[in-house]
KOLFI-965446 format. One record per residue (C-alpha): x, y, z; chain. Coordinates in nm, 3 decimals. Layout:
# residues N
X / Y / Z / A
...
END
This chain:
# residues 374
21.629 / 4.454 / 16.919 / A
21.445 / 4.772 / 17.017 / A
21.601 / 5.064 / 17.208 / A
21.412 / 5.330 / 17.397 / A
21.442 / 5.681 / 17.255 / A
21.671 / 5.777 / 17.542 / A
21.899 / 5.479 / 17.479 / A
21.898 / 5.538 / 17.103 / A
22.009 / 5.898 / 17.155 / A
22.283 / 5.785 / 17.396 / A
22.421 / 5.532 / 17.147 / A
22.393 / 5.776 / 16.855 / A
22.591 / 6.036 / 17.049 / A
22.874 / 5.786 / 17.099 / A
22.916 / 5.755 / 16.721 / A
22.868 / 6.128 / 16.662 / A
23.131 / 6.221 / 16.922 / A
23.379 / 5.963 / 16.796 / A
23.373 / 6.064 / 16.429 / A
23.304 / 6.437 / 16.460 / A
23.668 / 6.547 / 16.499 / A
23.828 / 6.343 / 16.223 / A
23.841 / 6.468 / 15.868 / A
24.089 / 6.238 / 15.694 / A
24.184 / 5.871 / 15.708 / A
24.541 / 5.948 / 15.815 / A
24.411 / 6.163 / 16.102 / A
24.175 / 5.883 / 16.203 / A
24.451 / 5.621 / 16.204 / A
24.697 / 5.847 / 16.384 / A
24.445 / 5.930 / 16.659 / A
24.360 / 5.563 / 16.711 / A
24.726 / 5.467 / 16.712 / A
24.834 / 5.733 / 16.961 / A
24.552 / 5.627 / 17.191 / A
24.686 / 5.269 / 17.174 / A
25.039 / 5.386 / 17.254 / A
24.917 / 5.576 / 17.559 / A
24.788 / 5.247 / 17.699 / A
25.121 / 5.061 / 17.669 / A
25.316 / 4.999 / 17.992 / A
25.647 / 5.184 / 18.020 / A
25.933 / 4.929 / 17.982 / A
26.263 / 4.934 / 18.165 / A
26.544 / 5.107 / 17.976 / A
26.689 / 4.881 / 17.709 / A
26.411 / 4.626 / 17.747 / A
26.139 / 4.767 / 17.521 / A
25.997 / 4.570 / 17.224 / A
26.172 / 4.817 / 16.989 / A
26.508 / 4.671 / 17.096 / A
26.427 / 4.354 / 16.902 / A
26.385 / 4.539 / 16.570 / A
26.649 / 4.567 / 16.297 / A
26.878 / 4.873 / 16.319 / A
27.198 / 4.775 / 16.131 / A
27.128 / 5.005 / 15.838 / A
27.480 / 4.994 / 15.693 / A
27.438 / 4.622 / 15.627 / A
27.433 / 4.523 / 15.258 / A
27.136 / 4.307 / 15.147 / A
27.373 / 4.038 / 15.017 / A
27.512 / 3.997 / 15.370 / A
27.171 / 3.928 / 15.519 / A
27.035 / 3.589 / 15.618 / A
26.654 / 3.592 / 15.620 / A
26.457 / 3.339 / 15.823 / A
26.086 / 3.296 / 15.898 / A
25.955 / 3.203 / 16.246 / A
25.600 / 3.115 / 16.341 / A
25.424 / 3.292 / 16.625 / A
25.140 / 3.163 / 16.836 / A
25.241 / 2.799 / 16.784 / A
25.400 / 2.547 / 17.021 / A
25.777 / 2.603 / 17.054 / A
25.751 / 2.930 / 16.860 / A
25.725 / 3.297 / 16.949 / A
25.421 / 3.382 / 17.161 / A
25.122 / 3.579 / 17.033 / A
25.209 / 3.843 / 17.290 / A
25.562 / 3.879 / 17.149 / A
25.421 / 3.915 / 16.797 / A
25.150 / 4.164 / 16.896 / A
25.375 / 4.388 / 17.108 / A
25.631 / 4.437 / 16.832 / A
25.375 / 4.468 / 16.556 / A
25.175 / 4.725 / 16.754 / A
25.467 / 4.968 / 16.775 / A
25.548 / 4.921 / 16.405 / A
25.225 / 4.926 / 16.206 / A
25.006 / 5.232 / 16.149 / A
24.694 / 5.023 / 16.204 / A
24.543 / 4.942 / 16.541 / A
24.575 / 4.564 / 16.537 / A
24.305 / 4.319 / 16.636 / A
24.464 / 4.060 / 16.865 / A
24.210 / 3.784 / 16.813 / A
24.053 / 3.708 / 16.476 / A
23.819 / 3.412 / 16.400 / A
23.890 / 3.172 / 16.113 / A
24.225 / 3.056 / 15.977 / A
24.533 / 3.216 / 16.128 / A
24.906 / 3.195 / 16.065 / A
25.150 / 3.449 / 16.207 / A
25.507 / 3.499 / 16.092 / A
25.795 / 3.693 / 16.241 / A
26.068 / 3.746 / 15.980 / A
26.422 / 3.799 / 16.108 / A
26.772 / 3.880 / 15.984 / A
26.962 / 3.609 / 16.168 / A
27.314 / 3.760 / 16.171 / A
27.183 / 4.041 / 16.391 / A
26.897 / 3.831 / 16.534 / A
26.667 / 4.128 / 16.474 / A
26.311 / 4.140 / 16.340 / A
26.254 / 4.290 / 15.995 / A
25.881 / 4.229 / 15.954 / A
25.550 / 4.067 / 16.039 / A
25.291 / 3.870 / 15.840 / A
24.948 / 3.741 / 15.938 / A
24.740 / 3.518 / 15.713 / A
24.367 / 3.472 / 15.763 / A
24.043 / 3.361 / 15.602 / A
23.962 / 3.584 / 15.303 / A
23.677 / 3.831 / 15.302 / A
23.352 / 3.670 / 15.188 / A
23.297 / 3.898 / 14.892 / A
23.538 / 4.089 / 14.669 / A
23.455 / 4.255 / 14.338 / A
23.806 / 4.222 / 14.185 / A
23.815 / 3.853 / 14.280 / A
23.468 / 3.788 / 14.141 / A
23.560 / 3.972 / 13.821 / A
23.869 / 3.751 / 13.783 / A
23.670 / 3.434 / 13.850 / A
23.378 / 3.544 / 13.635 / A
23.141 / 3.435 / 13.910 / A
23.087 / 3.427 / 14.288 / A
23.264 / 3.111 / 14.413 / A
23.100 / 2.842 / 14.624 / A
23.226 / 2.924 / 14.974 / A
23.321 / 2.574 / 15.091 / A
23.544 / 2.518 / 14.789 / A
23.681 / 2.872 / 14.798 / A
23.777 / 2.857 / 15.168 / A
23.970 / 2.534 / 15.112 / A
24.181 / 2.688 / 14.838 / A
24.225 / 3.057 / 14.931 / A
24.405 / 3.259 / 15.197 / A
24.444 / 3.631 / 15.260 / A
24.731 / 3.843 / 15.386 / A
24.589 / 4.077 / 15.649 / A
24.921 / 4.199 / 15.788 / A
25.232 / 4.246 / 15.573 / A
25.434 / 4.500 / 15.768 / A
25.811 / 4.560 / 15.753 / A
25.988 / 4.735 / 16.035 / A
26.099 / 5.085 / 15.940 / A
26.320 / 5.204 / 15.792 / A
26.407 / 4.847 / 15.684 / A
26.105 / 4.863 / 15.456 / A
26.215 / 5.194 / 15.304 / A
26.587 / 5.116 / 15.273 / A
26.563 / 4.757 / 15.151 / A
26.214 / 4.719 / 14.995 / A
26.113 / 4.517 / 15.300 / A
25.743 / 4.528 / 15.218 / A
25.809 / 4.364 / 14.882 / A
26.015 / 4.091 / 15.048 / A
25.738 / 4.009 / 15.295 / A
25.471 / 4.014 / 15.022 / A
25.668 / 3.769 / 14.807 / A
25.729 / 3.541 / 15.107 / A
25.351 / 3.529 / 15.160 / A
25.332 / 3.387 / 14.805 / A
25.592 / 3.117 / 14.878 / A
25.539 / 2.743 / 14.880 / A
25.640 / 2.750 / 15.247 / A
25.334 / 2.962 / 15.327 / A
25.107 / 2.743 / 15.118 / A
25.242 / 2.415 / 15.256 / A
25.228 / 2.537 / 15.617 / A
24.862 / 2.635 / 15.577 / A
24.780 / 2.309 / 15.397 / A
24.926 / 2.107 / 15.683 / A
24.760 / 2.314 / 15.955 / A
24.411 / 2.322 / 15.803 / A
24.404 / 2.017 / 15.573 / A
24.367 / 2.265 / 15.289 / A
24.487 / 2.282 / 14.929 / A
24.580 / 2.650 / 14.895 / A
24.631 / 2.783 / 14.543 / A
24.525 / 3.148 / 14.579 / A
24.663 / 3.431 / 14.792 / A
24.508 / 3.777 / 14.804 / A
24.570 / 4.102 / 14.986 / A
24.493 / 4.472 / 14.962 / A
24.707 / 4.783 / 14.984 / A
24.693 / 4.993 / 15.300 / A
24.538 / 5.271 / 15.091 / A
24.382 / 5.290 / 14.749 / A
24.298 / 5.636 / 14.629 / A
24.537 / 5.809 / 14.871 / A
24.833 / 5.672 / 14.676 / A
24.851 / 5.570 / 14.312 / A
25.098 / 5.291 / 14.391 / A
25.162 / 5.026 / 14.655 / A
25.447 / 4.820 / 14.800 / A
25.293 / 4.528 / 14.609 / A
25.344 / 4.682 / 14.264 / A
25.623 / 4.544 / 14.047 / A
25.610 / 4.192 / 14.193 / A
25.514 / 3.982 / 13.891 / A
25.500 / 3.685 / 13.865 / A
25.451 / 3.651 / 14.242 / A
25.166 / 3.896 / 14.280 / A
24.946 / 4.082 / 14.033 / A
24.717 / 4.383 / 14.063 / A
24.352 / 4.298 / 13.994 / A
24.163 / 4.624 / 14.050 / A
24.008 / 4.831 / 14.327 / A
23.781 / 4.705 / 14.602 / A
23.439 / 4.856 / 14.663 / A
23.441 / 5.094 / 14.961 / A
23.118 / 5.154 / 15.150 / A
23.174 / 5.083 / 15.518 / A
23.218 / 5.282 / 15.834 / A
23.567 / 5.276 / 15.994 / A
23.577 / 5.078 / 16.315 / A
23.544 / 5.238 / 16.654 / A
23.840 / 5.109 / 16.852 / A
23.939 / 4.983 / 17.193 / A
23.759 / 5.088 / 17.512 / A
23.487 / 5.291 / 17.336 / A
23.388 / 4.994 / 17.120 / A
23.416 / 4.747 / 17.409 / A
23.197 / 4.962 / 17.635 / A
22.939 / 5.011 / 17.361 / A
22.938 / 4.640 / 17.278 / A
22.876 / 4.552 / 17.644 / A
22.604 / 4.817 / 17.659 / A
22.421 / 4.670 / 17.357 / A
22.469 / 4.313 / 17.481 / A
22.312 / 4.401 / 17.817 / A
22.006 / 4.538 / 17.635 / A
21.985 / 4.232 / 17.411 / A
21.916 / 3.981 / 17.689 / A
22.292 / 3.944 / 17.744 / A
22.340 / 3.810 / 17.392 / A
22.597 / 3.953 / 17.154 / A
22.455 / 4.120 / 16.842 / A
22.627 / 3.865 / 16.613 / A
22.741 / 3.504 / 16.644 / A
23.062 / 3.436 / 16.833 / A
23.226 / 3.264 / 16.534 / A
23.120 / 3.520 / 16.273 / A
23.388 / 3.635 / 16.029 / A
23.471 / 4.008 / 16.033 / A
23.292 / 3.999 / 16.368 / A
23.378 / 4.347 / 16.492 / A
23.265 / 4.509 / 16.166 / A
22.940 / 4.313 / 16.176 / A
22.873 / 4.413 / 16.539 / A
22.927 / 4.781 / 16.460 / A
22.712 / 4.759 / 16.145 / A
22.433 / 4.603 / 16.354 / A
22.465 / 4.879 / 16.615 / A
22.424 / 5.146 / 16.346 / A
22.120 / 4.966 / 16.201 / A
21.951 / 4.943 / 16.545 / A
22.017 / 5.309 / 16.622 / A
21.870 / 5.420 / 16.288 / A
21.562 / 5.205 / 16.346 / A
21.500 / 5.334 / 16.698 / A
21.578 / 5.707 / 16.670 / A
21.272 / 5.932 / 16.644 / A
21.423 / 6.277 / 16.701 / A
21.450 / 6.431 / 16.353 / A
21.746 / 6.654 / 16.439 / A
21.932 / 6.369 / 16.608 / A
21.865 / 6.140 / 16.311 / A
22.021 / 6.400 / 16.081 / A
22.323 / 6.442 / 16.312 / A
22.374 / 6.067 / 16.327 / A
22.338 / 6.010 / 15.952 / A
22.577 / 6.298 / 15.879 / A
22.835 / 6.149 / 16.117 / A
22.810 / 5.806 / 15.953 / A
22.836 / 5.952 / 15.601 / A
23.134 / 6.161 / 15.706 / A
23.299 / 5.852 / 15.857 / A
23.245 / 5.653 / 15.537 / A
23.432 / 5.923 / 15.348 / A
23.738 / 5.824 / 15.553 / A
23.749 / 5.480 / 15.394 / A
23.875 / 5.434 / 15.043 / A
23.890 / 5.182 / 14.765 / A
24.196 / 4.965 / 14.814 / A
24.423 / 4.814 / 14.551 / A
24.360 / 4.438 / 14.531 / A
24.639 / 4.188 / 14.456 / A
24.643 / 3.814 / 14.394 / A
24.893 / 3.529 / 14.365 / A
24.828 / 3.182 / 14.228 / A
25.141 / 3.031 / 14.391 / A
25.286 / 2.916 / 14.057 / A
24.980 / 2.715 / 13.954 / A
24.822 / 2.761 / 13.612 / A
24.467 / 2.651 / 13.692 / A
24.389 / 2.812 / 14.028 / A
24.080 / 2.982 / 13.883 / A
23.937 / 2.651 / 13.759 / A
24.008 / 2.477 / 14.091 / A
23.838 / 2.752 / 14.294 / A
23.534 / 2.742 / 14.065 / A
23.512 / 2.364 / 14.118 / A
23.576 / 2.292 / 13.751 / A
23.901 / 2.104 / 13.823 / A
24.012 / 1.915 / 14.133 / A
24.390 / 1.947 / 14.145 / A
24.619 / 2.251 / 14.104 / A
24.863 / 2.208 / 13.813 / A
25.215 / 2.351 / 13.827 / A
25.301 / 2.631 / 13.585 / A
25.644 / 2.669 / 13.425 / A
25.751 / 2.924 / 13.691 / A
25.641 / 2.709 / 13.987 / A
25.994 / 2.676 / 14.130 / A
26.035 / 3.056 / 14.148 / A
25.793 / 3.052 / 14.443 / A
26.037 / 2.865 / 14.668 / A
26.161 / 3.078 / 14.961 / A
26.524 / 3.053 / 14.848 / A
26.437 / 3.181 / 14.499 / A
26.227 / 3.464 / 14.642 / A
26.507 / 3.582 / 14.872 / A
26.756 / 3.565 / 14.584 / A
26.523 / 3.778 / 14.370 / A
26.467 / 4.025 / 14.656 / A
26.840 / 4.068 / 14.717 / A
26.885 / 4.189 / 14.359 / A
26.603 / 4.442 / 14.403 / A
26.719 / 4.548 / 14.749 / A
27.080 / 4.594 / 14.635 / A
26.974 / 4.845 / 14.369 / A
26.754 / 5.029 / 14.619 / A
27.022 / 5.034 / 14.890 / A
27.292 / 5.160 / 14.652 / A
27.066 / 5.433 / 14.510 / A
26.965 / 5.564 / 14.853 / A
27.323 / 5.556 / 14.977 / A
27.457 / 5.740 / 14.670 / A
27.187 / 6.006 / 14.703 / A
27.233 / 6.045 / 15.080 / A
26.875 / 5.936 / 15.147 / A
26.942 / 5.619 / 15.348 / A
26.743 / 5.632 / 15.672 / A
26.930 / 5.527 / 15.983 / A
26.685 / 5.590 / 16.267 / A
26.441 / 5.324 / 16.385 / A
26.079 / 5.438 / 16.352 / A
25.831 / 5.311 / 16.611 / A
25.506 / 5.452 / 16.741 / A
25.616 / 5.432 / 17.104 / A
25.940 / 5.630 / 17.057 / A
25.908 / 5.882 / 16.771 / A
25.548 / 5.891 / 16.642 / A
25.574 / 6.244 / 16.499 / A
25.843 / 6.128 / 16.256 / A
25.636 / 5.842 / 16.113 / A
25.473 / 5.855 / 15.771 / A
25.121 / 5.727 / 15.842 / A
25.090 / 5.586 / 15.489 / A
25.292 / 5.266 / 15.521 / A
END
């Protein structure tokens, strides 16, 4: 695709303007998030999505009854219900439609009938240095996709996450046999590997996923060399603009994985190829380099779901996952029992020190009080 010089300058200025006023990743995320919140409709009093989130912060973990519900499936919660409540909870601007495998969970405390967290599983990223280092090789994709899944969203409501180690509960549930068996049934798969990354890498030296052995283990840092995504209306307008100049064809295939990232990467490549103005080229390259500085290496974690030969299965060396001695610890009931012990210690410590948080934190009600790193 070739752009005229005038068009190339126009597209370059869109990127330059978008990234010129952001100096840190937390500023970038906060700006994107606040823009999303401004677009939400104003609900009637007492009928906002925040009213479905857990607020009984005097409740002891041992008194809680945890249950998992699917979203986006027949007879389950709708995708809209999931997205609305996740959007006001997570620091990220969520993508509502993602190609590839998909399983969405809403996790509730059933005595209060309130939501305590959200999980979304999806097809893993094609390439990952920590994964390849663990395998000792780049896996054959057909085999890998049949046996692996990734956790893209593992988000507790707050301050449930802070008070009760809610992020650790959700992460362990993602490593449960329930998750694996649900995915196997839905996609005729044979899952034996789960992977996820921390929200940040070098910003924080630890993650909510630390201290979760044998369920999940740290495997190193990802490689970071990509431009943060332009979000919402700016991206949509730019995508339509490029599509119109590409004979009404999108820049990448409709079913491509990581489609939005690939579209933006293609846009940047086209602009670089078509710009001739030396000063504008420098401005554009500086903006892209500055934007890449916002992204960071993330901490990479894996679970083998209580199997002892997941590596060999994924490499195609063995056909069937074999249970390890701790296989039964990955049952949901065992995970919740383990979490309650952890959460009880956390809850008691915060209460004794007067640090228990008792105010619900959502982006649509009190954004200035939210810690962006969560």
